[in-house]
C-alpha positions in Angstrom: 31.7 -60.5 -20.3 31.6 -62.5 -16.8 34.8 -63.0 -14.3 35.1 -64.6 -11.4 36.8 -64.6 -7.9 38.8 -67.5 -7.4 41.5 -69.0 -4.9 44.3 -71.2 -6.7 47.3 -73.4 -5.7 50.4 -74.6 -7.4 49.3 -77.4 -9.8 51.8 -79.9 -8.3 49.8 -79.6 -5.0 48.4 -83.2 -5.2 47.2 -83.0 -1.8 44.7 -80.1 -2.4 41.5 -80.7 -4.3 38.6 -78.0 -5.4 36.4 -77.1 -2.5 38.2 -79.6 -0.1 37.4 -76.9 2.8 38.4 -79.1 5.5 42.0 -79.1 4.0 42.0 -75.5 2.9 40.8 -73.7 6.3 44.4 -75.0 7.7 46.5 -73.1 5.0 47.9 -69.6 4.3 46.2 -67.7 2.0 48.0 -64.6 0.0 45.2 -61.6 -0.7 46.6 -58.7 -2.5 45.5 -55.5 -0.9 43.8 -54.4 -4.2 41.2 -56.6 -2.9 41.0 -56.2 0.8 38.4 -53.3 0.1 36.0 -55.8 -0.7 33.9 -57.1 2.1 32.5 -60.0 0.1 36.0 -61.3 -0.2 36.6 -61.6 3.5 33.1 -62.6 4.0 33.6 -65.8 1.4 36.7 -66.5 3.2 35.2 -66.8 6.5 32.5 -68.9 5.1 34.8 -71.5 3.8 36.5 -71.4 7.4 39.6 -69.5 6.5 40.4 -67.2 9.6 42.0 -64.0 9.0 45.1 -65.1 11.1 45.5 -67.4 7.9 45.8 -64.6 5.4 48.8 -63.1 4.3 48.7 -59.7 2.8 50.5 -58.5 -0.2 50.9 -55.4 -2.3 49.8 -56.9 -5.8 49.4 -60.0 -7.5 52.6 -60.5 -8.4 53.7 -60.1 -4.6 51.5 -63.1 -4.2 53.1 -65.0 -6.7 56.4 -64.7 -4.8 54.7 -65.3 -1.3 53.4 -68.9 -3.0 56.9 -69.5 -4.5 58.7 -68.8 -1.1 56.2 -70.6 0.6 54.7 -68.2 2.9 51.6 -69.0 1.6 49.8 -72.2 0.3 47.1 -70.5 -1.9 46.3 -67.1 -3.9 43.1 -65.1 -3.7 42.9 -63.4 -7.2 40.7 -62.8 -10.3 40.0 -65.2 -13.3 42.1 -62.6 -15.2 45.6 -63.8 -13.7 44.7 -67.7 -13.6 47.2 -69.7 -15.9 45.9 -73.2 -16.2 49.5 -74.2 -17.0 51.0 -73.3 -13.7 48.3 -73.2 -11.0 45.0 -75.2 -10.5 41.8 -73.9 -9.0 40.6 -74.8 -5.7 37.3 -72.4 -5.2 35.4 -69.9 -7.4 33.0 -67.7 -6.4 31.1 -64.2 -7.0 30.6 -63.6 -10.7 31.0 -60.3 -11.9 30.0 -58.5 -15.1 32.1 -56.4 -17.0 30.8 -53.9 -19.7 32.8 -52.5 -22.5 31.5 -48.6 -23.0 32.8 -46.7 -25.6 33.3 -42.9 -25.0 33.1 -41.8 -28.6 29.3 -41.8 -29.1 27.0 -44.2 -31.1 28.7 -43.8 -34.8 31.5 -45.9 -33.5 29.2 -48.2 -31.9 27.3 -48.7 -34.9 30.8 -49.5 -36.8 31.5 -52.3 -34.2 28.2 -54.0 -34.8 28.6 -53.8 -38.5 32.1 -55.8 -38.1 30.6 -58.5 -36.0 27.9 -58.9 -38.1 30.2 -59.6 -40.6 32.4 -62.1 -38.7 29.8 -64.0 -37.5 28.1 -65.6 -40.6 31.9 -66.9 -41.6 32.6 -67.9 -38.0 29.9 -68.4 -35.6 32.4 -69.4 -33.0 34.3 -66.5 -32.7 33.7 -65.2 -29.4 33.3 -68.5 -28.0 36.9 -69.4 -29.2 37.9 -65.8 -27.6 36.9 -66.7 -24.6 38.5 -70.1 -24.5 41.6 -68.5 -25.5 41.7 -65.4 -22.8 39.5 -67.4 -20.3 40.8 -70.6 -19.7 39.2 -71.6 -16.6 35.5 -71.6 -18.4 37.0 -75.2 -20.1 38.2 -76.3 -16.5 36.0 -78.3 -14.6 36.8 -78.6 -10.8 35.8 -82.1 -9.6 36.1 -83.0 -5.9 38.7 -85.4 -4.6 35.8 -88.2 -4.7 35.0 -87.6 -8.0 38.4 -87.4 -9.8 39.1 -91.2 -8.1 35.6 -92.4 -9.8 36.7 -91.0 -13.2 40.1 -92.3 -12.8 38.8 -95.7 -12.0 36.2 -96.0 -14.5 38.4 -94.7 -17.5 35.7 -94.4 -19.9 32.0 -94.1 -20.8 30.5 -96.0 -23.9 27.4 -94.1 -25.9 24.7 -95.9 -27.1 23.7 -94.4 -30.2 20.7 -94.6 -32.6 22.3 -94.5 -36.2 19.3 -93.5 -37.9 18.8 -89.6 -36.0 20.1 -87.6 -38.6 21.7 -84.3 -37.1 21.5 -85.6 -33.6 23.4 -89.0 -34.2 24.2 -90.9 -37.6 26.9 -93.1 -38.8 29.3 -92.0 -41.6 32.2 -94.5 -42.3 31.8 -96.5 -39.2 31.9 -93.3 -36.9 29.1 -91.8 -35.3 28.4 -87.9 -36.0 26.1 -85.5 -35.4 25.1 -83.0 -32.4 24.8 -85.4 -29.6 28.0 -87.3 -30.3 29.9 -83.8 -30.6 28.5 -82.9 -27.4 29.6 -86.4 -25.9 33.1 -86.2 -27.1 33.4 -82.9 -25.5 31.8 -83.9 -22.2 34.4 -87.1 -22.1 37.3 -84.7 -22.9 36.1 -82.2 -20.0 36.1 -85.1 -17.8 39.4 -86.3 -18.5 38.2 -89.8 -19.7 38.0 -91.9 -22.8 34.9 -91.5 -25.2 33.7 -94.6 -26.6 30.6 -95.4 -28.9 28.4 -98.2 -29.9 25.1 -98.9 -31.6 21.9 -99.1 -29.3 21.0 -102.3 -31.3 24.3 -104.0 -30.1 24.1 -102.9 -26.5 24.2 -105.9 -24.3 23.2 -104.8 -21.1 24.0 -107.9 -19.0 27.4 -108.3 -20.6 28.3 -104.3 -19.9 27.1 -104.8 -16.0 28.8 -108.2 -15.7 32.2 -106.2 -16.8 31.2 -103.1 -14.7 31.4 -101.0 -17.7 29.9 -97.5 -17.6 27.2 -97.1 -20.4 24.4 -94.6 -21.3 21.8 -94.4 -23.8 22.3 -90.7 -25.8 20.3 -89.3 -26.8 17.4 -89.8 -24.3 13.9 -87.8 -23.8 14.6 -85.5 -21.0 11.4 -86.8 -19.1 12.0 -88.1 -15.4 8.8 -90.1 -15.6 9.6 -92.3 -18.7 13.1 -92.4 -17.6 12.1 -94.1 -14.0 9.5 -96.5 -15.8 12.8 -97.7 -17.6 14.7 -97.8 -14.5 17.1 -94.9 -16.1 18.5 -92.0 -14.3 19.0 -88.7 -16.3 21.7 -86.5 -16.8 21.0 -82.7 -17.1 19.7 -81.7 -20.6 22.3 -80.9 -23.3 20.1 -80.0 -26.0 16.1 -78.1 -26.8 14.9 -78.8 -29.6 11.5 -77.8 -31.2 9.6 -80.2 -33.6 9.0 -79.2 -37.1 6.3 -80.6 -39.6 7.3 -81.8 -42.7 5.3 -81.8 -46.0 5.4 -81.7 -49.5 5.8 -78.0 -51.1 2.4 -76.9 -51.9 0.4 -78.7 -49.2 -1.8 -77.2 -46.6 0.0 -77.8 -43.2 -3.2 -78.2 -40.9 -3.2 -81.7 -39.4 -6.8 -82.0 -39.4 -8.1 -85.3 -41.6 -4.3 -85.6 -42.7 -2.5 -89.2 -42.7 0.7 -88.5 -40.6 3.5 -90.6 -40.9 5.6 -91.1 -37.5 9.1 -92.8 -37.7 9.6 -95.8 -35.2 12.6 -94.8 -34.0 11.8 -90.7 -33.2 12.3 -89.5 -29.7 9.2 -88.8 -28.2 7.1 -90.9 -30.4 4.6 -91.7 -27.7 3.8 -88.2 -26.6 3.3 -87.5 -30.5 1.0 -90.1 -31.1 -1.3 -89.0 -27.9 -2.1 -85.7 -29.6 -3.0 -87.6 -32.7 -6.1 -89.7 -33.8 -5.0 -93.1 -34.1 -7.1 -93.7 -37.3 -4.5 -91.1 -39.1 -1.1 -92.2 -38.1 0.8 -94.8 -40.1 4.1 -95.9 -37.8 7.4 -96.5 -40.1 10.4 -98.5 -39.3 12.7 -95.5 -40.1 12.9 -91.7 -40.8 14.1 -92.9 -44.3 10.9 -94.8 -45.0 8.6 -92.2 -43.7 9.9 -89.3 -45.6 10.1 -91.6 -48.9 6.4 -92.5 -48.1 5.7 -88.9 -47.9 7.7 -87.8 -51.3 5.8 -90.3 -53.0 2.1 -89.3 -51.7 1.6 -92.5 -49.3 1.3 -90.0 -46.6 0.6 -86.1 -45.8 2.7 -84.8 -43.2 5.3 -86.1 -40.9 6.2 -84.6 -37.6 10.1 -84.7 -36.2 12.8 -83.3 -34.3 13.8 -79.9 -36.1 17.8 -80.6 -36.3 16.8 -84.1 -37.7 14.5 -83.2 -40.4 17.1 -80.2 -41.4 19.4 -82.8 -42.0 17.3 -85.1 -44.0 16.0 -82.1 -46.4 19.4 -81.4 -47.2 19.2 -84.8 -49.3 18.7 -83.9 -53.0 16.0 -86.7 -53.3 14.1 -84.9 -50.4 14.1 -81.2 -52.3 10.3 -81.5 -53.0 9.8 -81.3 -49.2 9.4 -78.5 -46.7 9.3 -78.2 -43.2 7.3 -75.7 -40.7 8.2 -75.1 -37.0 5.5 -76.3 -34.4 5.2 -74.7 -30.7 6.3 -78.1 -29.1 9.9 -79.0 -28.1 11.8 -81.3 -26.4 14.9 -81.5 -24.0 17.2 -84.4 -24.4 20.2 -85.6 -22.4 21.7 -89.3 -21.4 19.9 -91.8 -19.8 22.2 -94.1 -17.1 21.3 -97.2 -15.5 19.5 -96.4 -12.0 22.5 -98.2 -10.0 25.4 -95.9 -12.0 27.2 -94.1 -9.3 26.4 -90.6 -7.9 29.6 -89.7 -8.2 29.9 -90.3 -12.0 26.5 -88.6 -12.6 27.4 -85.2 -10.6 30.7 -85.2 -12.7 28.9 -85.5 -15.7 26.3 -82.8 -14.8 29.3 -80.5 -13.8 30.7 -81.1 -17.3 27.2 -80.2 -19.0 26.8 -77.2 -16.7 30.2 -76.0 -18.0 29.1 -75.7 -21.7 27.9 -72.1 -22.3 25.2 -71.4 -24.7 27.6 -70.2 -27.3 29.5 -73.8 -26.7 26.3 -75.6 -27.8 25.6 -73.2 -30.9 28.9 -73.8 -32.0 28.7 -77.4 -32.2 25.1 -77.3 -33.7 26.6 -74.7 -36.1 29.2 -77.2 -36.9 26.8 -79.9 -37.4 23.9 -78.6 -39.5 26.1 -77.2 -42.3 27.1 -80.7 -42.8 25.4 -82.3 -45.9 24.9 -85.8 -46.1 27.0 -87.7 -48.3 25.8 -87.7 -51.7 27.5 -86.6 -55.2 27.0 -83.9 -57.6 25.8 -87.2 -59.8 22.9 -87.7 -57.3 21.8 -84.3 -57.5 21.8 -84.1 -61.2 19.5 -87.3 -61.4 16.8 -86.1 -59.0 16.9 -82.5 -60.7 17.2 -83.3 -64.4 16.6 -86.9 -64.7 15.6 -87.0 -68.8 18.3 -84.0 -69.1 20.7 -86.4 -67.6 20.1 -89.3 -70.0 20.5 -87.0 -73.1 23.5 -85.5 -71.7 25.2 -88.8 -71.2 24.2 -90.4 -74.4 25.7 -87.3 -76.2 28.9 -87.8 -74.2 29.4 -91.3 -75.0 28.6 -90.8 -78.6 31.8 -88.3 -78.6 33.9 -90.7 -76.8 32.7 -93.5 -79.1 33.8 -91.0 -81.8 37.1 -90.3 -80.5 37.8 -93.8 -80.0 37.6 -94.6 -83.8 39.2 -91.6 -84.9 42.3 -93.1 -82.8 42.3 -96.4 -84.2 42.0 -95.4 -87.9 44.8 -92.8 -87.4 46.9 -95.8 -86.1 46.2 -97.9 -88.9 46.8 -95.3 -91.7 50.2 -95.0 -90.2 51.2 -98.7 -90.9 53.9 -99.0 -93.2 53.5 -100.2 -96.7 55.9 -102.7 -96.7 54.1 -104.8 -94.2 50.5 -104.5 -95.9 49.7 -108.1 -95.5 50.8 -108.2 -91.9 49.0 -104.8 -91.4 45.7 -106.2 -92.8 45.7 -109.1 -90.4 46.5 -106.9 -87.5 44.2 -104.7 -88.5 41.3 -107.2 -88.8 42.3 -108.7 -85.4 42.2 -104.7 -83.7 38.6 -103.8 -85.3 37.2 -107.1 -84.3 38.5 -106.7 -80.4 37.7 -102.9 -80.3 34.3 -103.5 -82.0 33.3 -106.2 -79.2 34.8 -103.9 -76.4 32.7 -101.0 -77.6 29.4 -102.8 -78.5 29.5 -104.3 -75.2 29.0 -101.2 -73.3 27.2 -99.5 -76.1 24.6 -102.4 -76.0 23.9 -101.5 -72.3 23.5 -97.9 -73.0 21.2 -98.4 -75.6 19.2 -100.9 -73.6 19.0 -98.9 -70.3 17.8 -95.7 -72.4 15.2 -97.8 -74.3 13.8 -99.4 -70.8 13.3 -95.7 -69.2 12.8 -93.5 -72.0 9.1 -93.0 -71.0 9.7 -93.6 -67.3 8.9 -91.2 -64.5 10.2 -93.5 -61.5 13.2 -91.8 -60.2 14.7 -95.2 -58.8 14.7 -96.8 -62.3 16.0 -93.7 -63.7 18.7 -93.6 -60.9 19.5 -97.1 -62.0 19.7 -96.4 -65.8 22.2 -93.5 -65.4 24.5 -96.1 -62.9 24.5 -98.6 -66.1 25.3 -95.8 -68.2 28.0 -94.2 -66.0 29.4 -97.7 -65.6 29.8 -98.3 -69.4 30.9 -95.1 -70.2 33.8 -95.4 -67.3 34.9 -98.7 -69.3 34.9 -97.1 -72.4 37.2 -94.0 -70.9 39.7 -96.7 -69.9 39.7 -98.2 -73.2 39.9 -94.7 -75.1 43.1 -93.7 -72.6 44.8 -97.3 -73.3 44.3 -96.5 -76.6 45.9 -93.0 -76.4 48.6 -94.1 -74.4 49.6 -96.9 -76.6 49.4 -94.0 -79.6 51.7 -91.9 -77.5 54.4 -94.5 -77.2 54.6 -95.9 -80.6 54.9 -92.1 -81.4 57.8 -91.8 -78.9 56.0 -88.8 -77.2 56.5 -90.4 -73.9 59.3 -89.7 -71.1 59.5 -89.9 -67.4 59.6 -87.3 -64.6 61.8 -88.6 -61.8 61.2 -87.3 -58.3 61.9 -88.3 -54.5 59.2 -91.0 -53.5 59.0 -92.1 -50.1 57.8 -95.8 -49.4 54.9 -94.1 -47.1 53.3 -92.5 -49.7 53.4 -95.1 -52.2 51.7 -97.3 -49.7 48.9 -95.0 -48.8 48.1 -94.4 -52.7 47.9 -98.3 -52.9 45.8 -98.8 -49.9 44.0 -95.8 -50.9 42.9 -97.4 -54.6 43.2 -100.8 -54.4 41.8 -101.8 -51.0 38.1 -100.7 -51.8 38.3 -102.8 -54.6 39.3 -105.9 -52.9 36.6 -105.7 -50.5 34.0 -105.1 -52.9 35.3 -108.5 -54.8 35.9 -110.0 -51.4 39.2 -110.8 -51.6 42.1 -110.5 -49.0 44.6 -107.8 -49.6 48.2 -108.0 -47.9 51.2 -105.4 -48.1 54.6 -106.3 -47.0 57.8 -104.4 -47.2 61.0 -106.2 -46.7 62.6 -104.4 -45.0 60.9 -100.9 -44.3 63.5 -98.7 -46.7 65.1 -95.6 -45.1 65.8 -93.6 -48.3 64.0 -91.8 -51.2 63.6 -93.7 -54.0 64.0 -91.3 -57.1 61.2 -92.3 -60.0 58.0 -91.3 -61.7 55.3 -91.5 -59.1 52.8 -91.6 -61.6 54.3 -94.2 -63.8 55.3 -96.7 -60.7 51.6 -96.4 -59.4 50.2 -96.9 -62.9 52.5 -100.3 -63.0 51.6 -101.5 -59.4 48.0 -100.8 -59.7 47.3 -102.5 -62.8 49.1 -105.5 -61.3 47.3 -105.6 -58.6 43.9 -104.8 -60.3 44.2 -107.9 -62.6 45.0 -109.9 -59.6 42.2 -108.8 -57.8 39.7 -109.3 -61.1 41.1 -112.8 -61.8 41.1 -114.1 -57.9 37.7 -115.9 -56.8 36.1 -114.3 -53.6 37.7 -115.5 -50.3 41.2 -115.9 -51.9 44.1 -114.0 -51.3 46.3 -111.4 -53.0 49.6 -110.0 -51.6 52.1 -107.2 -52.8 55.6 -107.6 -51.3 58.2 -105.0 -51.7 61.5 -105.6 -51.3 64.4 -102.9 -51.5 68.4 -103.0 -51.3 70.9 -100.5 -51.9 73.6 -101.4 -54.2 76.7 -99.4 -55.7 75.1 -98.0 -58.4 71.8 -96.9 -56.5 68.8 -98.7 -55.5 67.2 -102.1 -56.4 63.4 -102.1 -55.8 61.5 -105.6 -56.2 57.8 -105.4 -56.5 56.0 -109.1 -56.3 52.3 -109.3 -56.8 51.1 -112.7 -55.5 47.7 -114.0 -56.1 45.4 -117.2 -55.9 43.3 -116.4 -59.0 42.9 -118.7 -62.1 46.2 -118.8 -63.3 47.3 -118.7 -67.0 48.9 -121.7 -69.4 52.3 -121.6 -70.1 51.8 -121.3 -74.0 49.6 -117.9 -73.4 52.7 -116.5 -71.0 55.2 -117.2 -73.5 53.5 -116.1 -76.9 51.0 -113.7 -75.9 50.7 -112.0 -72.3 52.3 -108.7 -73.2 50.6 -108.3 -76.7 47.8 -105.6 -77.4 44.3 -107.0 -77.0 45.2 -110.7 -76.4 43.3 -112.3 -73.5 43.4 -116.1 -72.7 39.9 -116.1 -72.0 38.0 -113.8 -74.3 34.8 -113.6 -72.4 37.1 -111.4 -69.4 36.0 -107.9 -69.0 38.9 -105.5 -69.8 40.6 -104.4 -73.1 43.6 -106.5 -73.0 45.8 -103.4 -73.1 47.0 -103.1 -69.7 49.7 -105.4 -69.8 51.2 -104.2 -73.0 51.6 -100.7 -71.4 52.6 -102.3 -68.1 55.6 -104.0 -70.0 56.3 -100.5 -72.0 56.5 -98.6 -68.6 58.9 -101.3 -67.1 61.3 -101.1 -69.7 61.3 -97.4 -70.1 62.2 -97.3 -66.6 65.0 -99.6 -67.3 63.3 -102.6 -65.3 62.3 -106.0 -66.0 59.1 -107.9 -65.5 58.5 -111.6 -65.0 55.5 -113.9 -65.0 55.0 -117.5 -63.0 51.5 -119.1 -63.1 49.7 -122.2 -62.8 46.4 -122.5 -64.1 43.7 -122.9 -61.3 46.5 -122.2 -58.7 47.4 -118.5 -59.2 49.8 -116.1 -60.8 53.3 -114.2 -59.6 54.5 -111.0 -61.5 57.8 -109.7 -60.5 58.9 -106.3 -61.4 62.8 -105.1 -60.8 63.5 -101.3 -61.0 66.9 -100.0 -60.7 66.8 -96.4 -59.7 68.7 -93.5 -57.9 68.4 -93.3 -54.0 68.9 -90.3 -51.6 68.2 -89.9 -47.8 66.3 -87.0 -47.7 64.7 -84.2 -49.8 67.0 -81.0 -49.3 65.5 -78.3 -47.0 64.9 -75.7 -49.7 63.1 -78.5 -51.7 61.2 -79.4 -48.6 60.4 -75.8 -48.3 59.2 -75.1 -51.7 57.1 -78.1 -51.4 55.4 -76.8 -48.4 54.8 -73.5 -50.0 53.3 -75.1 -53.0 50.7 -77.0 -50.8 49.6 -73.7 -49.0 49.1 -72.1 -52.6 45.3 -71.3 -53.2 43.4 -70.3 -56.3 40.4 -68.8 -53.9 39.3 -65.4 -55.6 41.5 -65.8 -58.6 39.5 -65.0 -61.8 39.4 -67.3 -65.1 38.1 -66.4 -68.3 36.3 -69.4 -69.6 35.8 -69.7 -73.6 33.5 -72.3 -74.7 30.8 -72.4 -77.2 29.0 -75.3 -75.3 26.9 -74.9 -72.4 27.2 -78.0 -70.7 30.9 -77.9 -71.1 30.7 -74.5 -69.5 28.5 -75.5 -66.6 31.0 -78.6 -66.1 34.0 -76.8 -66.0 32.3 -73.9 -63.9 31.5 -76.1 -61.1 35.2 -77.7 -61.0 36.4 -74.3 -60.6 33.8 -72.7 -58.4 34.8 -75.7 -55.9 38.0 -74.1 -55.6 36.8 -70.6 -54.9 37.6 -69.8 -58.5 35.6 -66.5 -59.9 34.6 -67.2 -63.6 33.7 -65.2 -66.7 32.5 -66.9 -69.8 32.7 -65.9 -73.6 30.7 -68.2 -76.2 33.1 -67.8 -78.8 37.0 -67.1 -79.5 36.1 -63.6 -80.6 33.9 -62.5 -77.7 36.7 -64.1 -75.4 39.5 -62.0 -76.9 37.6 -59.2 -76.7 36.7 -59.5 -73.2 40.1 -60.2 -72.1 42.0 -56.8 -74.3 39.3 -54.5 -72.7 39.8 -55.6 -69.2 42.0 -54.0 -66.3 45.4 -55.1 -66.0 45.5 -58.0 -63.7 41.5 -58.2 -64.1 42.2 -61.9 -65.1 44.5 -64.7 -63.7 44.2 -67.3 -66.6 42.1 -67.8 -69.6 40.6 -71.6 -70.3 40.1 -71.9 -74.2 38.3 -74.1 -76.2 39.4 -75.0 -79.7 36.8 -75.6 -82.3 34.0 -72.8 -81.9 32.3 -70.6 -84.0 32.9 -66.8 -85.2 36.6 -67.6 -84.4 38.4 -70.3 -83.0 40.3 -71.0 -79.9 43.7 -70.5 -81.6 43.0 -67.6 -83.8 41.8 -66.0 -80.5 44.8 -67.0 -78.8 47.0 -65.5 -81.4 44.8 -62.2 -81.4 45.4 -61.7 -77.6 49.0 -62.5 -77.9 49.4 -59.5 -80.2 47.2 -57.3 -78.3 48.7 -54.3 -76.4 47.1 -55.4 -73.4 49.6 -55.2 -70.5 49.2 -58.9 -70.0 49.0 -59.9 -73.4 52.3 -62.0 -73.0 52.0 -63.2 -69.8 48.4 -63.9 -69.1 48.2 -68.2 -68.8 46.1 -69.6 -71.8 45.1 -73.3 -71.4 43.7 -75.3 -74.3 40.6 -77.5 -73.2 39.7 -79.5 -76.1 38.3 -82.8 -77.3 41.2 -82.9 -79.5 43.9 -84.8 -77.7 46.6 -86.0 -80.2 50.1 -84.9 -80.4 49.6 -82.6 -83.5 46.6 -80.9 -81.6 48.7 -80.1 -78.6 51.6 -78.9 -80.9 48.9 -76.4 -82.6 47.9 -75.2 -79.5 51.3 -74.5 -78.3 52.8 -73.3 -81.3 49.4 -70.4 -81.2 51.1 -69.2 -77.8 48.8 -71.5 -75.1 51.0 -72.3 -72.3 49.1 -75.8 -71.7 46.9 -78.6 -73.1 44.1 -80.4 -71.2 42.1 -82.9 -73.0 38.2 -83.5 -72.7 36.7 -85.0 -70.8 38.3 -82.7 -68.3 40.3 -84.4 -65.4 39.3 -81.9 -62.3 42.7 -82.8 -60.7 44.7 -82.3 -63.7 42.8 -78.8 -64.3 43.3 -77.5 -61.0 47.2 -78.7 -60.8 47.7 -76.8 -64.2 46.2 -73.6 -62.8 48.0 -73.8 -59.7 51.2 -74.4 -61.6 50.6 -71.3 -64.0 48.9 -69.0 -61.7 50.0 -69.5 -57.9 53.7 -71.1 -58.7 54.7 -67.9 -60.8 53.5 -65.0 -58.7 
């Protein structure tokens, strides 16, 4: 560990700057006698012009502090161990001294320490860096000269111009640049005390920046002064060193001789790489993606690129057939400024760069190189198992289709005999509509499958799977609507009121609806009149379902370029709160006859070719009425529609402290390292559920039928399992029998272990059977990951 001697002053001394020796040499400096024996201390004071007559001696550092506070001294000479950046500022720093910790107890203890360090670093690579930052604050402090501080205050910010296609070095995500260089740039600006700004290098208007006297630089830039000089640029000190990697198809020879080598046009140091290769063996591509795609498809044999960049791209699933090998060559990169940039800005920038330790840079690299590019599990499955994905999708949709028809048939059988004729007519209309709604997406699924059943084209397979997924999502929406209507008709439907703030409501609406509006090209406006100061007590899920359904319809039926508006009005009355939601659109509108006679009926649509099941508004009206509210509609064909929903509810000023505390504790709950026994006979179900659970850090054991599941639990030690997820229909022994056997066993946890049904049987009777057998909850398949995790948190964490 390295330490320094420093001279420091009170932080409020605005007249003192770092190494302003002309001012310093005329001031009194307090020196503890603890340091008086070090000749180099007195020598340094003499070198900067401090005469011995200006030295005020003290017995200790604390005595020096007293002298400073009493005005007997202007400065304190001390060690960095005493530096408090909140109270003092550094005026000079000199003489680095290395301190070593030595064990008195032999090698055995040192080996133990090294083992502990080896365990810490993989989990927290920045451990020692963060410790240094905490206990040696001067490491993050850059003492600028007076002229440098004046210049930095004057410019206020620096624009960094990036290439958005350099992987780990600089890439764009959600409109913000990420990667090693942007992270270093942000940290540098923070150390310089100025604002960090960024711009795409393609959007950099040099003439405009110069006209407005704005400071900018190109990042990253090859650390080659000759190249920089030719382009009228001056370089900062190097911020990063990286080697080059050869990227190849796995199983290929990586010798460059007689190989066709692809080079991306925007790669750093492209000219020097090309100079080492034969002209007839190189192919230039416009981007790194194009270059790697060509390599993936066999159009070229190899490519060469920066090691950090290649590591980034080879994390993408579609490039899992590529490997990389380091070369002996490497590059240094920094920032390139226009030649006319002030030398004070450059000196301040270089001070900031020099203040980074090797651990600082390694920490940034570590944080960035574990970042995987934006991609989904769905992408991974497509590229790893394209044919299997098609088969699984078809199987899933077949099960879904069967479930829809089962619900429909059940509803029909429940119709009363006394209204047989009316029931028959309703049945015909029901089947006609549901047949149309199912056949449309099923046609897309069958055609997509037929087109690609013999294809090996990954892009074509990806497009087909996307079409199948979208059709499946529509069918899932239809199934959920039918099931919800069934619950409403059975009376198996209740509300769960709880305090709800307008901020939470607004954030939810924005996160779900704004992307849909943007995709459609519709303008969406949200207004609160006035902003409520109270919390409404209502069912969060149901009110969101109402408003999201109405907003979704408005966006769907509003042409691109037009507007949809949500206005929320609130008022407090003697009996509680009145909430009014107005959804106003500039869409196609509806006729008066349709509104009066068919708007809220099942499966009714004014224009039958519109996408949708015709169940949404029926459900919305039922929900509003359940909440003791009203819904009205005004519409003009060709001009737009206005829905008005009024809800009367209880309101409170705030959530009691004990409830807030409980909510905070709930948020802190964790399922990490909890162990779950997953009992299911279908390997695909086990795989899907395992991925959901593993993402939360849950440990998983599995059993392929109810008998094995009950035996596994009964033979386990107490508290070994935290919960059991149980399928219902399984060979040998089903989930209901297995649960009953577990509950009757002598295991210490037999009556306490949470058992959750995960079943495609989703009707009310199925749930009742699950609970009657001794289960704690019932989750329908396909499993909603969020619902599954919430149920586990309630049954495991909150009951601990």
